[in-house]
matplotlib code that plots the C-alpha trace (Angstrom):
import matplotlib.pyplot as plt

x = [-22.3, -25.0, -25.5, -22.6, -19.6, -20.6, -21.7, -18.3, -16.3, -18.4, -18.2, -14.4, -13.6, -15.9, -14.2, -11.1, -10.7, -12.1, -13.8, -17.2, -19.3, -22.5, -24.1, -22.5, -23.9, -23.6, -25.1, -21.8, -21.3, -18.2, -15.7, -13.9, -11.5, -11.2, -13.3, -10.9, -12.3, -10.4, -12.6, -16.2, -18.4, -20.9, -23.1, -21.5, -19.7, -17.2, -14.9, -13.3, -10.2, -7.7, -4.0, -0.9, 0.4, 3.5, 1.4, -1.3, 1.2, 2.6, -0.9, -1.9, 1.2, 0.3, -3.1, -4.9, -6.7, -7.7, -8.4, -11.4, -14.2, -14.8, -11.1, -9.7, -6.6, -5.5, -3.2, -4.6, -8.3, -8.8, -11.4, -11.6, -14.2, -15.7, -16.5, -15.1, -14.0, -10.4, -11.7, -13.5, -10.2, -8.2, -10.7, -10.4, -6.6, -6.7, -8.9, -6.4, -3.6, -5.4, -6.5, -2.9, -1.6, -4.1, -3.7, 0.1, -0.2, -3.1, -3.7, -6.9, -9.6, -10.0, -13.6, -12.8]
y = [13.4, 10.8, 10.0, 12.2, 10.0, 7.4, 10.1, 11.9, 8.7, 7.5, 10.8, 10.9, 7.2, 6.8, 9.8, 7.7, 6.2, 2.6, 2.5, 1.0, 1.0, -0.8, -3.0, -6.3, -9.6, -9.0, -5.5, -3.7, -1.0, -2.1, -0.2, -2.1, -1.5, -4.2, -6.5, -6.2, -4.7, -1.7, -1.5, -1.4, 0.5, -0.5, 2.6, 5.7, 4.0, 1.5, 0.7, -2.7, -3.4, -6.1, -5.3, -7.4, -8.5, -6.2, -3.1, -4.2, -4.4, -0.9, 0.6, -1.2, 0.1, 3.6, 3.2, 3.7, 0.4, -2.5, -6.1, -7.0, -8.2, -11.4, -12.3, -11.0, -13.1, -12.4, -9.8, -8.6, -8.0, -4.6, -2.3, 1.4, 3.2, 6.4, 8.9, 12.2, 14.2, 13.0, 9.4, 10.1, 11.5, 8.5, 6.0, 7.7, 7.6, 3.9, 3.1, 5.1, 2.9, -0.2, 1.6, 2.6, -0.9, -2.5, 0.0, -0.4, -4.1, -4.5, -1.1, 0.9, -1.2, -0.6, 0.3, 3.1]
z = [8.7, 8.3, 4.6, 3.5, 4.1, 1.6, -0.9, -0.6, -0.9, -3.9, -5.8, -5.5, -6.1, -9.1, -10.7, -11.2, -14.7, -14.8, -11.4, -11.2, -8.1, -7.0, -4.4, -3.5, -2.4, 1.4, 1.7, 1.0, -1.7, -3.6, -5.8, -8.5, -11.3, -14.0, -11.8, -8.9, -5.7, -4.3, -1.2, -0.1, 2.3, 4.8, 4.9, 6.3, 9.2, 7.9, 5.0, 4.3, 2.1, 1.3, 1.2, 0.7, 4.1, 4.1, 3.2, 5.6, 8.5, 7.6, 7.5, 10.7, 12.5, 11.4, 13.0, 9.6, 9.7, 12.0, 11.6, 9.5, 11.9, 9.9, 9.7, 13.1, 13.0, 9.4, 7.9, 4.6, 5.2, 6.9, 8.3, 8.9, 10.9, 9.4, 12.1, 10.8, 7.8, 8.4, 8.2, 4.9, 3.5, 4.7, 3.4, 0.0, 0.3, 1.2, -1.8, -3.9, -2.7, -4.0, -7.2, -8.0, -7.2, -9.5, -12.3, -12.1, -12.4, -14.8, -16.4, -16.7, -18.3, -22.0, -21.7, -19.2]

ax = plt.figure().add_subplot(projection="3d")
ax.plot(x, y, z, "-o")
ax.set_aspect("equal")
plt.show()
């Protein structure tokens, strides 16, 4: 699966209207819509997100994410290991949750 997880995720997420992707300032590969990050990857092994506290708690209780390693005591920042095809699919689904929330609130960028 080496090299393929990030490629699969990038191909899917960048197919959504208005999504831009590229390297960030801390070695991550970030996905944004209208300048708002929907999530980022650290290679093929981890994805990081930020969710509203209530949604974070629901996803955490479902076992779909864990605490972000840099913010272990906070609800909102989240992490997801990528070890299987099921993880790849769920990382895409988690990014879609953020994408849909942002588009519902702010719309798809005009330049999309």
